C-alpha positions as CSV (number, residue, x, y, z in Angstrom):
1,M,0.0,0.0,0.0
2,T,1.5,3.3,-1.1
3,P,1.0,6.1,1.4
4,L,-1.6,8.7,0.3
5,Q,0.0,12.0,-0.3
6,A,-2.8,14.5,-0.6
7,V,-4.8,15.6,2.5
8,W,-7.5,18.2,2.0
9,P,-9.6,19.9,4.7
10,G,-12.8,18.0,4.0
11,K,-16.1,18.7,5.6
12,P,-17.7,18.0,9.0
13,Y,-20.7,16.4,7.5
14,P,-21.7,13.7,6.7
15,R,-20.1,11.9,9.6
16,G,-18.1,8.8,9.0
17,A,-16.1,7.8,5.9
18,T,-18.0,8.9,2.7
19,W,-17.0,8.0,-0.8
20,D,-18.3,10.6,-3.2
21,G,-17.0,9.0,-6.4
22,Q,-13.7,10.9,-6.4
23,G,-12.3,10.5,-2.9
24,V,-13.3,9.9,0.7
25,N,-14.3,12.4,3.4
26,F,-13.6,11.4,7.0
27,A,-15.4,13.1,9.9
28,L,-15.4,12.2,13.6
29,F,-17.2,13.9,16.5
30,S,-15.2,14.4,19.7
31,Q,-15.8,17.3,22.0
32,Y,-13.0,16.8,24.5
33,A,-10.3,15.3,22.3
34,E,-7.0,17.2,22.0
35,R,-5.7,15.5,18.9
36,V,-7.1,13.0,16.4
37,E,-5.2,10.7,14.1
38,L,-6.7,8.8,11.2
39,A,-4.9,5.4,10.8
40,L,-5.0,3.6,7.4
41,F,-4.5,-0.2,7.1
42,D,-3.8,-2.6,4.3
43,E,-5.9,-5.6,3.3
44,R,-4.1,-7.7,6.0
45,G,-4.8,-5.3,8.8
46,R,-1.3,-3.8,9.0
47,E,-1.1,-0.1,9.7
48,R,0.5,1.8,6.7
49,Q,-0.1,5.4,7.5
50,R,-1.3,7.9,10.1
51,I,-2.8,11.2,9.2
52,E,-3.4,13.9,11.8
53,L,-6.8,15.6,11.4
54,R,-6.0,19.3,11.6
55,E,-9.5,20.6,10.7
56,R,-12.1,20.9,13.5
57,T,-15.5,22.3,13.0
58,D,-18.0,22.3,16.0
59,H,-16.1,19.5,17.7
60,V,-16.1,17.5,14.4
61,W,-12.6,16.5,13.2
62,H,-12.4,16.0,9.5
63,C,-10.3,15.6,6.3
64,Y,-10.7,14.6,2.7
65,L,-8.4,12.1,1.0
66,P,-8.8,12.4,-2.8
67,E,-6.7,9.3,-3.4
68,A,-8.6,7.0,-1.0
69,R,-11.1,4.5,-2.4
70,P,-13.8,2.1,-1.3
71,G,-12.4,-0.9,0.5
72,Q,-9.9,1.3,2.4
73,A,-9.5,0.0,6.0
74,Y,-9.2,2.6,8.7
75,G,-9.6,3.5,12.4
76,Y,-8.7,6.4,14.7
77,Y,-6.3,7.2,17.6
78,V,-7.8,9.9,19.8
79,H,-5.6,11.9,22.2
80,G,-6.9,13.6,25.3
81,P,-7.0,13.3,29.1
82,Y,-7.2,10.0,30.8
83,R,-9.0,10.9,34.0
84,P,-11.7,8.4,34.6
85,E,-12.8,10.2,37.8
86,E,-13.7,13.1,35.5
87,G,-15.3,10.9,32.9
88,H,-12.5,11.0,30.4
89,R,-10.9,7.8,29.2
90,F,-8.8,8.8,26.1
91,N,-6.0,6.4,25.4
92,P,-4.2,6.9,22.1
93,H,-2.8,3.4,22.3
94,K,-6.2,1.9,21.6
95,L,-7.6,1.9,18.1
96,A,-11.1,3.4,18.0
97,L,-13.7,2.3,15.6
98,D,-15.7,4.9,13.8
99,P,-19.3,5.0,15.3
100,Y,-20.5,5.8,11.7
101,A,-18.6,2.9,10.1
102,K,-20.8,1.2,7.5
103,D,-18.6,-1.9,7.1
104,Y,-15.9,-3.8,9.0
105,V,-13.1,-6.1,7.9
106,G,-11.6,-8.6,10.3
107,A,-12.9,-9.8,13.7
108,L,-12.3,-8.9,17.3
109,R,-10.0,-11.2,19.2
110,W,-10.1,-10.8,22.9
111,H,-6.9,-9.7,24.6
112,D,-6.0,-7.6,27.6
113,A,-4.6,-5.0,25.3
114,L,-8.2,-4.1,24.3
115,Y,-8.7,-2.4,27.7
116,G,-7.7,1.2,28.4
117,Y,-6.5,0.2,31.8
118,S,-4.2,-2.6,33.0
119,I,-6.3,-5.6,34.0
120,G,-5.3,-6.9,37.4
121,H,-3.8,-3.6,38.5
122,R,-4.4,-2.5,42.1
123,K,-6.0,0.8,40.8
124,A,-8.2,-1.1,38.4
125,D,-9.6,1.3,35.7
126,L,-7.7,4.2,37.2
127,S,-4.5,2.6,35.8
128,F,-3.4,3.3,32.2
129,D,-2.4,0.6,29.7
130,R,0.1,1.5,26.9
131,R,-0.2,-1.7,24.8
132,E,-1.3,-1.2,21.2
133,S,-4.7,-2.8,20.5
134,A,-4.9,-2.6,16.7
135,A,-3.7,-6.2,16.1
136,Y,-6.8,-7.5,18.0
137,M,-9.4,-5.2,16.5
138,P,-11.5,-5.3,13.4
139,K,-11.0,-2.3,11.1
140,C,-13.6,0.0,9.6
141,R,-13.9,-0.2,5.9
142,V,-14.9,2.5,3.4
143,L,-18.1,1.3,1.7
144,E,-19.1,1.5,-2.0
145,P,-22.8,2.1,-1.5
146,A,-23.9,1.5,-5.1
147,F,-26.7,-1.1,-5.4
148,S,-29.3,-1.8,-8.1
149,W,-32.6,-1.7,-6.2
150,G,-34.6,-1.9,-9.4
151,D,-38.3,-1.2,-8.8
152,D,-38.1,-2.1,-5.1
153,R,-40.9,-0.6,-3.1
154,R,-41.9,-0.7,0.5
155,P,-44.9,-3.0,0.9
156,E,-46.5,-0.5,3.3
157,I,-48.8,-3.1,5.0
158,P,-51.4,-1.3,7.0
159,W,-51.0,-1.8,10.8
160,H,-54.3,-3.6,11.2
161,E,-53.4,-6.1,8.5
162,M,-49.9,-7.0,9.9
163,V,-48.9,-10.4,11.1
164,V,-45.4,-10.2,12.5
165,Y,-42.9,-13.1,12.6
166,E,-39.9,-12.6,14.9
167,L,-36.9,-14.5,13.5
168,H,-33.2,-14.8,13.8
169,V,-31.3,-14.6,10.5
170,K,-29.0,-17.4,11.3
171,G,-31.4,-19.7,13.3
172,Y,-34.1,-19.5,10.7
173,T,-32.2,-21.3,7.9
174,M,-29.3,-22.9,9.7
175,Q,-30.9,-26.4,9.5
176,H,-33.2,-25.8,6.5
177,P,-32.7,-28.8,4.2
178,E,-33.8,-27.0,1.1
179,V,-31.5,-24.0,1.6
180,P,-28.1,-24.5,0.0
181,E,-25.6,-25.5,2.7
182,A,-23.2,-22.6,1.9
183,L,-26.1,-20.1,2.4
184,R,-27.6,-21.4,5.6
185,G,-27.6,-19.0,8.5
186,T,-27.1,-16.0,6.2
187,Y,-28.9,-13.0,4.6
188,A,-28.5,-14.9,1.4
189,G,-30.2,-18.0,2.9
190,L,-33.1,-15.9,4.1
191,S,-33.4,-14.6,0.5
192,T,-33.9,-18.1,-1.0
193,K,-37.3,-19.4,-2.3
194,P,-37.7,-22.1,0.4
195,A,-37.1,-19.7,3.2
196,I,-39.6,-17.1,1.8
197,D,-42.1,-19.7,0.7
198,H,-42.6,-20.8,4.3
199,L,-43.4,-17.3,5.4
200,K,-45.8,-16.9,2.5
201,R,-47.5,-20.2,3.3
202,L,-48.2,-19.0,6.8
203,G,-49.5,-15.6,5.6
204,V,-46.8,-13.6,7.4
205,T,-46.8,-9.9,6.3
206,T,-43.8,-8.7,8.3
207,V,-40.6,-10.2,9.6
208,E,-38.9,-8.7,12.6
209,L,-35.2,-9.5,12.5
210,M,-33.4,-9.9,15.8
211,P,-30.3,-7.6,15.9
212,V,-28.3,-7.4,12.7
213,H,-26.3,-4.3,13.7
214,S,-22.7,-5.4,14.1
215,F,-22.0,-6.8,17.6
216,V,-19.3,-8.6,19.5
217,N,-19.2,-11.9,21.3
218,D,-18.8,-11.1,25.0
219,R,-15.5,-12.0,26.4
220,Y,-16.9,-14.0,29.3
221,L,-18.9,-16.1,26.8
222,A,-15.9,-16.6,24.6
223,E,-13.9,-17.9,27.5
224,K,-16.7,-20.4,28.3
225,G,-16.8,-21.6,24.7
226,L,-20.1,-19.9,24.1
227,R,-21.2,-17.2,21.6
228,N,-23.6,-14.2,21.8
229,Y,-26.4,-15.5,19.7
230,W,-29.1,-12.9,20.1
231,G,-26.9,-9.9,19.3
232,Y,-28.0,-7.3,21.9
233,N,-24.4,-6.1,22.3
234,T,-24.0,-3.5,19.5
235,L,-20.6,-2.5,18.2
236,G,-21.7,-0.3,15.4
237,F,-25.1,1.3,14.4
238,F,-24.6,1.3,10.6
239,A,-22.8,-1.9,9.6
240,P,-24.7,-5.1,9.2
241,E,-23.3,-8.1,11.1
242,M,-21.0,-9.9,8.8
243,R,-21.2,-13.3,10.5
244,Y,-24.6,-13.5,8.7
245,S,-23.1,-12.7,5.3
246,A,-22.1,-15.6,3.0
247,S,-20.4,-13.1,0.7
248,Q,-18.9,-10.8,3.4
249,K,-20.5,-8.0,1.5
250,V,-23.0,-5.4,2.7
251,K,-25.0,-5.7,-0.5
252,E,-26.1,-9.2,0.6
253,F,-28.3,-7.6,3.2
254,K,-29.8,-5.3,0.6
255,T,-30.5,-8.3,-1.7
256,M,-32.3,-10.0,1.2
257,V,-34.5,-7.0,1.7
258,R,-35.3,-6.7,-2.0
259,A,-36.2,-10.4,-2.1
260,L,-38.6,-10.1,0.9
261,H,-40.2,-7.0,-0.6
262,T,-40.7,-8.8,-3.9
263,A,-42.7,-11.4,-1.9
264,G,-44.7,-8.6,-0.3
265,I,-43.1,-9.0,3.1
266,E,-41.9,-6.1,5.3
267,V,-38.6,-6.0,7.1
268,I,-38.4,-4.5,10.6
269,L,-35.2,-4.4,12.6
270,D,-34.8,-5.0,16.3
271,V,-32.4,-2.3,17.2
272,V,-30.3,-1.6,20.3
273,Y,-29.6,2.1,20.7
274,N,-29.8,2.1,24.5
275,H,-26.2,0.9,25.2
276,T,-23.1,-0.4,23.4
277,C,-20.8,-3.4,23.8
278,E,-18.2,-1.4,25.8
279,G,-19.9,-2.3,29.1
280,N,-19.3,-0.6,32.4
281,H,-16.1,1.1,33.7
282,L,-14.3,-2.2,33.5
283,G,-15.2,-2.9,29.9
284,P,-13.1,-2.8,26.8
285,T,-12.1,0.4,24.9
286,L,-13.3,-0.2,21.3
287,S,-15.0,2.9,20.0
288,M,-17.0,5.6,21.8
289,R,-15.1,5.2,25.1
290,A,-11.9,6.0,23.3
291,I,-13.4,8.8,21.2
292,D,-15.2,10.8,23.8
293,N,-16.5,8.8,26.8
294,A,-18.0,11.9,28.6
295,S,-20.1,12.8,25.6
296,Y,-21.3,9.4,24.3
297,Y,-22.4,7.9,27.6
298,V,-24.6,8.9,30.6
299,L,-22.3,9.2,33.6
300,A,-23.2,8.8,37.2
301,Q,-22.7,11.6,39.7
302,D,-19.3,10.0,40.4
303,R,-18.2,10.4,36.8
304,R,-15.9,7.4,36.9
305,Y,-19.0,5.2,36.7
306,Y,-22.0,4.9,34.3
307,H,-25.6,5.5,34.9
308,D,-26.9,2.1,33.8
309,V,-30.6,1.6,33.2
310,T,-30.0,-1.2,30.7
311,G,-28.4,-3.9,32.8
312,C,-25.6,-4.0,30.2
313,G,-23.1,-1.6,31.9
314,N,-23.8,1.7,30.2
315,T,-26.5,3.9,28.7
316,L,-26.1,5.9,25.5
317,N,-26.4,9.7,26.1
318,I,-29.2,10.6,23.8
319,E,-29.4,14.0,25.4
320,Q,-26.1,15.0,23.8
321,P,-27.1,16.6,20.4
322,R,-24.3,14.8,18.5
323,V,-25.2,11.4,20.0
324,L,-28.9,12.0,19.2
325,Q,-27.8,12.9,15.7
326,L,-25.8,9.6,15.5
327,V,-28.9,7.6,16.3
328,M,-31.1,9.6,13.9
329,D,-28.5,9.3,11.1
330,S,-28.3,5.6,11.7
331,L,-32.1,5.1,11.6
332,R,-32.4,7.1,8.4
333,Y,-29.5,5.2,6.8
334,W,-31.3,1.9,7.4
335,V,-34.5,3.2,5.8
336,E,-33.0,5.2,2.9
337,E,-30.0,3.1,2.0
338,M,-31.0,-0.4,3.2
339,H,-34.8,0.0,2.6
340,V,-36.0,-1.5,5.8
341,D,-39.6,-0.8,6.8
342,G,-39.4,0.0,10.5
343,F,-37.8,-0.7,13.9
344,R,-38.4,-2.4,17.2
345,F,-36.5,-0.5,19.8
346,D,-34.9,-2.6,22.6
347,L,-35.4,-1.1,26.1
348,A,-37.0,2.0,24.5
349,S,-37.6,3.7,27.8
350,A,-33.9,4.3,28.0
351,L,-34.2,6.5,24.9
352,A,-37.0,8.5,26.6
353,R,-34.9,9.6,29.6
354,E,-33.8,13.1,30.1
355,Q,-31.8,14.0,33.2
356,G,-32.5,10.4,34.4
357,Q,-36.3,10.6,34.1
358,V,-38.5,9.1,31.4
359,D,-39.9,11.9,29.4
360,H,-42.1,10.9,26.5
361,L,-42.0,14.3,25.0
362,G,-38.3,14.4,25.0
363,G,-35.8,15.2,22.3
364,F,-35.6,11.8,20.8
365,F,-39.3,11.5,20.2
366,D,-39.6,15.1,19.0
367,A,-36.8,14.4,16.5
368,V,-38.5,11.2,15.2
369,R,-41.9,12.8,14.9
370,Q,-40.7,15.7,12.8
371,D,-38.4,13.6,10.6
372,P,-39.9,13.2,7.2
373,T,-38.3,9.8,6.7
374,L,-38.7,8.2,10.1
375,N,-42.3,9.3,10.8
376,Q,-43.4,7.3,7.8
377,V,-42.0,3.9,9.0
378,K,-43.2,1.4,11.6
379,L,-42.0,2.3,15.1
380,I,-42.3,-0.3,17.9
381,A,-41.2,0.2,21.5
382,E,-40.1,-2.4,24.0
383,P,-41.7,-0.1,26.6
384,W,-39.4,-0.6,29.6
385,D,-35.9,-0.5,30.8
386,L,-34.3,-1.5,34.1
387,G,-34.1,1.9,35.7
388,E,-36.4,3.6,38.2
389,G,-39.7,4.4,36.5
390,G,-38.7,2.5,33.4
391,Y,-41.8,0.4,33.0
392,Q,-44.0,2.4,30.6
393,T,-46.4,0.0,28.9
394,G,-49.2,2.0,27.4
395,R,-47.5,5.4,27.7
396,F,-45.5,5.9,24.6
397,P,-46.4,8.7,22.2
398,L,-48.8,8.7,19.3
399,G,-47.3,7.1,16.3
400,W,-45.6,4.3,18.3
401,A,-46.8,0.7,18.9
402,E,-45.6,-1.3,21.9
403,W,-44.8,-4.8,22.8
404,N,-47.7,-5.6,25.1
405,D,-46.4,-7.7,28.0
406,R,-49.7,-7.3,29.7
407,Y,-51.2,-9.3,26.8
408,R,-48.5,-12.0,27.1
409,D,-49.0,-12.5,30.8
410,G,-52.8,-12.3,30.7
411,M,-53.1,-14.9,28.0
412,R,-50.7,-17.2,29.7
413,A,-52.4,-16.9,33.1
414,Y,-55.8,-17.6,31.6
415,W,-54.9,-20.7,29.6
416,K,-52.9,-22.0,32.5
417,G,-56.1,-22.0,34.5
418,D,-55.3,-19.3,37.1
419,E,-58.2,-17.9,39.0
420,G,-59.9,-14.5,38.4
421,Q,-58.5,-14.0,34.9
422,L,-61.7,-13.3,32.9
423,G,-61.6,-9.5,33.0
424,E,-57.9,-9.3,32.1
425,F,-58.4,-11.9,29.4
426,A,-61.2,-9.9,27.8
427,R,-59.4,-6.6,28.0
428,R,-56.3,-8.0,26.2
429,L,-58.4,-10.0,23.6
430,T,-60.2,-6.8,22.6
431,G,-57.1,-4.7,22.0
432,S,-56.2,-3.3,25.5
433,S,-58.3,-0.2,25.2
434,D,-57.5,0.5,28.9
435,L,-53.8,0.9,27.9
436,Y,-54.2,2.6,24.6
437,G,-57.7,4.0,24.1
438,R,-57.5,7.0,26.4
439,S,-54.5,8.5,24.6
440,G,-56.2,8.4,21.2
441,K,-54.5,5.3,19.9
442,R,-56.1,2.4,18.1
443,P,-55.9,-1.3,18.8
444,N,-52.8,-1.6,16.5
445,A,-50.8,0.2,19.1
446,S,-50.7,-3.2,20.9
447,I,-48.2,-5.7,19.5
448,N,-49.7,-8.9,21.0
449,F,-47.4,-11.8,21.7
450,V,-47.5,-14.9,23.8
451,T,-43.8,-15.8,23.3
452,A,-40.7,-14.0,22.1
453,H,-37.0,-14.7,21.8
454,D,-36.6,-13.8,25.5
455,G,-38.3,-16.7,27.4
456,F,-39.9,-20.0,26.6
457,T,-40.9,-21.1,23.2
458,L,-44.6,-22.0,22.8
459,H,-43.8,-25.7,23.1
460,D,-41.7,-25.2,26.2
461,L,-44.4,-22.9,27.7
462,V,-46.7,-25.9,27.8
463,S,-44.0,-28.5,28.6
464,Y,-42.1,-27.0,31.6
465,N,-43.0,-25.6,34.9
466,D,-39.4,-24.5,35.5
467,K,-36.5,-23.1,33.4
468,H,-33.7,-25.4,32.5
469,N,-30.8,-23.1,31.5
470,D,-27.9,-25.3,32.5
471,A,-26.3,-25.1,29.0
472,N,-25.7,-21.3,29.7
473,G,-23.1,-22.2,32.4
474,E,-24.7,-20.0,35.1
475,D,-26.0,-22.8,37.3
476,N,-29.5,-22.1,36.1
477,R,-29.5,-18.7,37.9
478,D,-30.2,-16.7,34.7
479,G,-33.5,-16.2,32.9
480,H,-37.0,-15.4,34.2
481,N,-38.4,-17.3,37.1
482,H,-42.0,-16.0,36.6
483,N,-43.0,-17.6,33.4
484,L,-46.7,-18.4,33.9
485,S,-46.0,-21.8,32.3
486,W,-47.6,-25.2,32.9
487,N,-46.2,-28.5,31.9
488,C,-49.6,-30.2,31.5
489,G,-48.6,-33.0,33.9
490,A,-45.0,-33.9,33.2
491,E,-41.8,-31.9,33.2
492,G,-40.2,-31.9,29.8
493,E,-40.5,-34.4,27.0
494,T,-42.7,-37.4,27.7
495,D,-44.2,-40.5,26.0
496,D,-47.5,-39.9,27.9
497,A,-50.1,-39.7,25.0
498,E,-52.6,-37.8,27.2
499,V,-50.1,-35.2,28.3
500,N,-48.9,-34.7,24.7
501,A,-52.4,-34.3,23.4
502,L,-53.2,-31.7,26.0
503,R,-50.0,-29.8,25.1
504,E,-50.9,-29.8,21.4
505,R,-54.4,-28.4,22.4
506,Q,-52.9,-25.7,24.6
507,K,-50.6,-24.6,21.8
508,R,-53.6,-24.3,19.5
509,N,-55.5,-22.4,22.2
510,L,-52.7,-19.8,22.6
511,L,-52.1,-19.5,18.9
512,A,-55.7,-19.1,18.0
513,T,-56.3,-16.5,20.8
514,L,-53.2,-14.6,19.6
515,L,-54.3,-14.5,15.9
516,L,-57.9,-13.6,16.6
517,S,-57.2,-10.9,19.1
518,Q,-57.5,-7.2,18.2
519,G,-54.2,-5.6,17.8
520,V,-51.1,-6.7,15.8
521,P,-50.1,-10.4,16.4
522,M,-46.5,-11.4,16.6
523,L,-45.4,-15.0,16.3
524,L,-42.1,-16.3,17.6
525,G,-40.2,-18.0,14.7
526,G,-40.7,-21.7,14.9
527,D,-43.7,-21.7,17.3
528,E,-45.8,-22.8,14.3
529,M,-43.7,-26.0,14.2
530,G,-43.6,-26.6,17.9
531,R,-39.9,-25.6,18.3
532,T,-38.3,-26.4,21.6
533,Q,-35.2,-25.1,23.4
534,G,-35.3,-28.0,25.9
535,G,-36.7,-25.7,28.6
536,N,-34.1,-23.0,28.2
537,N,-35.8,-19.6,28.6
538,N,-32.7,-17.5,28.1
539,A,-30.9,-19.0,25.1
540,Y,-28.9,-15.8,24.4
541,A,-25.7,-17.8,24.3
542,Q,-26.9,-20.9,22.4
543,D,-25.7,-20.5,18.8
544,N,-26.4,-24.2,18.1
545,P,-29.4,-26.5,17.5
546,I,-30.9,-25.5,20.9
547,S,-31.9,-22.2,19.2
548,W,-32.0,-23.0,15.5
549,L,-35.3,-24.0,13.9
550,D,-35.7,-27.7,13.4
551,W,-37.3,-28.3,10.0
552,R,-37.6,-32.0,10.1
553,P,-41.2,-32.9,9.2
554,T,-43.4,-34.7,11.7
555,P,-47.2,-35.1,11.6
556,E,-47.5,-32.9,14.6
557,R,-45.4,-30.1,13.1
558,E,-47.3,-30.2,9.8
559,S,-50.6,-30.2,11.6
560,L,-49.7,-27.2,13.7
561,T,-48.3,-25.3,10.7
562,R,-51.6,-25.9,8.8
563,F,-53.5,-24.7,11.8
564,V,-51.5,-21.4,12.1
565,A,-51.8,-20.8,8.3
566,R,-55.6,-21.3,8.5
567,L,-55.9,-18.9,11.5
568,I,-53.9,-16.2,9.7
569,A,-56.1,-16.7,6.6
570,L,-59.2,-16.4,8.8
571,R,-57.9,-13.2,10.2
572,R,-57.1,-11.9,6.7
573,E,-60.5,-12.8,5.3
574,H,-62.5,-11.2,8.1
575,P,-62.2,-7.6,9.2
576,T,-63.9,-8.6,12.4
577,F,-60.5,-9.8,13.7
578,R,-58.5,-6.8,12.6
579,R,-60.6,-3.8,13.5
580,R,-59.1,-0.4,13.3
581,D,-61.1,0.9,16.3
582,F,-62.0,-0.4,19.7
583,F,-65.3,-2.1,20.4
584,A,-68.0,0.4,21.4
585,G,-70.1,-2.2,23.3
586,P,-73.7,-1.3,23.7
587,A,-72.9,2.3,22.8
588,G,-72.3,1.4,19.1
589,E,-74.3,3.1,16.4
590,R,-75.9,-0.2,15.4
591,G,-76.3,-1.7,18.9
592,H,-73.9,-4.1,20.5
593,D,-70.8,-4.8,18.5
594,V,-69.7,-7.3,21.1
595,R,-71.5,-9.3,23.8
596,W,-70.0,-11.5,26.5
597,L,-71.8,-14.7,27.3
598,R,-72.0,-17.2,30.1
599,P,-72.0,-20.9,29.3
600,D,-75.8,-20.9,29.6
601,G,-76.0,-18.4,26.7
602,V,-77.0,-15.4,28.9
603,E,-75.1,-12.2,28.8
604,M,-72.5,-11.8,31.6
605,G,-73.1,-9.3,34.4
606,E,-70.8,-7.6,36.7
607,A,-71.0,-10.5,39.2
608,E,-69.8,-13.1,36.7
609,W,-66.7,-11.1,35.8
610,A,-65.7,-11.0,39.5
611,E,-66.1,-14.8,40.1
612,A,-62.6,-16.1,40.8
613,F,-63.5,-19.7,39.8
614,A,-64.9,-18.7,36.3
615,R,-62.8,-19.9,33.4
616,C,-65.3,-20.2,30.6
617,L,-66.9,-17.4,28.5
618,G,-68.2,-16.6,25.1
619,M,-67.7,-13.6,22.9
620,F,-70.3,-12.7,20.3
621,V,-69.1,-10.3,17.7
622,A,-71.7,-8.7,15.4
623,G,-70.8,-8.5,11.8
624,N,-72.8,-5.3,11.3
625,G,-70.9,-3.6,14.2
626,L,-67.8,-2.7,12.3
627,A,-67.0,1.0,12.2
628,D,-64.4,0.5,9.5
629,T,-64.8,1.5,5.9
630,D,-63.1,0.2,2.8
631,R,-60.8,2.2,0.5
632,Y,-63.8,3.7,-1.2
633,G,-65.4,4.9,2.1
634,V,-68.1,2.2,2.1
635,R,-68.8,0.9,5.6
636,M,-67.7,-2.7,6.0
637,V,-69.8,-5.6,7.3
638,D,-68.8,-9.2,8.1
639,D,-70.2,-12.5,9.3
640,D,-71.3,-12.8,12.9
641,F,-68.7,-14.7,15.0
642,L,-68.9,-16.5,18.2
643,L,-65.7,-17.3,20.1
644,L,-65.9,-19.8,23.0
645,F,-63.1,-20.1,25.5
646,N,-62.8,-22.8,28.2
647,A,-59.7,-22.8,30.3
648,H,-61.4,-25.2,32.8
649,H,-60.3,-28.9,32.8
650,E,-64.0,-30.0,32.5
651,D,-66.2,-30.1,29.4
652,V,-68.9,-27.4,29.1
653,A,-72.2,-27.6,27.2
654,F,-72.2,-24.1,25.9
655,V,-75.6,-22.8,24.9
656,L,-75.3,-21.0,21.5
657,P,-77.0,-17.6,21.6
658,A,-80.5,-17.3,20.3
659,F,-80.0,-13.9,18.7
660,E,-81.7,-13.6,15.3
661,G,-79.7,-15.2,12.6
662,A,-78.8,-18.4,10.8
663,S,-77.3,-21.6,12.2
664,W,-73.7,-21.6,13.3
665,T,-70.7,-23.3,11.4
666,V,-67.6,-24.3,13.3
667,E,-64.4,-22.6,11.9
668,V,-62.1,-23.7,14.7
669,D,-62.2,-26.2,17.5
670,T,-58.9,-26.9,19.1
671,A,-60.1,-30.1,20.6
672,D,-61.1,-31.5,17.1
673,T,-58.0,-33.6,16.3
674,A,-59.7,-35.2,13.4
675,H,-59.6,-31.9,11.5
676,D,-56.4,-30.4,12.8
677,G,-58.5,-28.2,15.1
678,L,-60.1,-26.6,12.0
679,G,-63.8,-27.3,12.4
680,D,-66.2,-30.2,12.1
681,G,-66.7,-30.6,8.3
682,G,-69.4,-28.0,7.9
683,A,-72.1,-29.3,10.3
684,R,-74.7,-26.7,11.3
685,H,-75.5,-25.8,14.9
686,A,-78.8,-24.1,15.6
687,P,-79.2,-21.1,17.8
688,G,-80.2,-22.2,21.3
689,S,-78.6,-25.6,20.9
690,Q,-75.7,-26.8,23.1
691,Y,-72.2,-27.0,21.8
692,A,-69.9,-29.5,23.4
693,L,-66.9,-27.4,24.4
694,R,-64.2,-29.6,25.6
695,G,-62.1,-28.9,28.6
696,R,-59.1,-26.6,27.9
697,S,-60.2,-25.8,24.4
698,L,-61.4,-22.9,22.1
699,A,-64.0,-22.9,19.4
700,V,-64.8,-20.3,16.8
701,L,-68.2,-20.4,15.0
702,S,-69.5,-18.2,12.3
703,R,-72.8,-17.5,10.5
704,P,-73.8,-15.1,7.7
705,L,-74.9,-11.7,8.7
706,A,-78.6,-11.6,9.4
707,P,-80.5,-9.4,6.8
708,E,-81.7,-6.1,8.1
């Protein structure tokens, strides 16, 4: 590599390394740095040149190299005070990765030289380490952004029509027999026809990808022979994680997005802007800590330490304007350059904090709301963090949807058979108007889920009373203890036919409830096939078959997949199950749009809702009670539907309501194994007759709308 001769002043924006077709502009924010050097590396990672950045505009250090080209590897050495007690941790012996890097080359190799202090020193992080770290670090790489998107368009699925499928890029295809072996576990693998066909067969509209921002494998996991599988340990907010790239090229991610869009499927990213992989005061010095620790992170009153509301050692300082700009630039980059359709924000309450307090009208939300790019995409909050006042379910601003953990817990408790759950069950089933209605939101503000990556899979939820996380190497101390799970009579896998039959029914009960609830349903990838993690409810470090989807066909898996596909189709075919507004009850323009029934067919009163022992109820939904209109403004109508729920272990003879109308046809009965839980072959059931509702089962009946 020949040293580059020409160094021009360059510009402070855009941040990062930007190829403009003639040369590369470099720009790095650091308010407290005293000197910044740009280091250039060859293709083997050997340093070939250092260039001092002499231009500084509004705390942004910059230069332009007219001879630099895409593919150039680089990093920074940032000089300044090393005074941890004042919040400053500059160490010019440590290579700093550009927070705006869009690509990396090489991999991080753990070594004590990666730390700004001397590990084992009696002064701990107050000591100073002079070893060079570059040999153990990946390098930033200048990206050539050109890509042929063709006529790619955002699918723009309306919120009320969405069915979300949470998947892990690697785990989804790693064991798929029809995906070419060289592509399994990669963006390219997810782009293949077999991978996409399964999503289309189900009827999924939106995939939510677990973190694909570049991240590191935690040192303590590496030393135990484990790997960070989930990816909630971000190294860079712009570069896609290369362990998922078969080609080791960024454009492979773009190709995946284009392929999913062609299939009509949206792509939402699970993003982690609340913290970085640098951890607490004893963590490594990899990027922001070396560039400007006091600006990028929220510091405690004793500035040596971090104010941590994430449980991961640090919290990103969104109140700092340049750090807020970093997050906003990253979000826009993924929308404009990578064509993603939205984001799910991990521990989103951390982004709402100002001066330590959650403020939902704070700078981050103001910035997003006014941004002409970001206010047009899907925004989903995980509405909590681990700090004081961090639990904020139901309190995020207009324009945001939320993961609804109240839904998860309510549905689990009801189908588990806990006492006194009817009221909570009904509130969650109908869209959680108590959480979202008063603020002017609609049911689609609730992202409903029963299972997610964090916790039991659906199969394990009905197969284990207790977590079994021994493979994580933490003596089963990690993971949630309050799972609201029930093993149906045996802990773990069993040959007991009766127990297995009950488990299959419970899975169908939970899936049908999820897919027919008001709000946006989210499936955990693999639940439609009965995926198990062997009782591990915290498989964050299990990059192996414990976490990967098992595609081997069995009658049970095929049956459950058909059931899920049919339920999604039922939801798609009937606007009753995807209303855009909450039920009005008896106050509706056309009378009751929903009625709640006792097993004897009589409408429930206040006393019945309060009965702790009650576990069975019916929900009559009137087809003429829809307030929705179609694209032409014509008010929509639908069939009448009757949903019967029985979480009791005993059978119930449920009296079908005698309201005016035709006979009832069974669409779903989770106890009907002869038809995969999908009805009784078209038999008619007269109003006023008794329906045999099995113990721990759900039934859905329909009839044509009665003429007016």
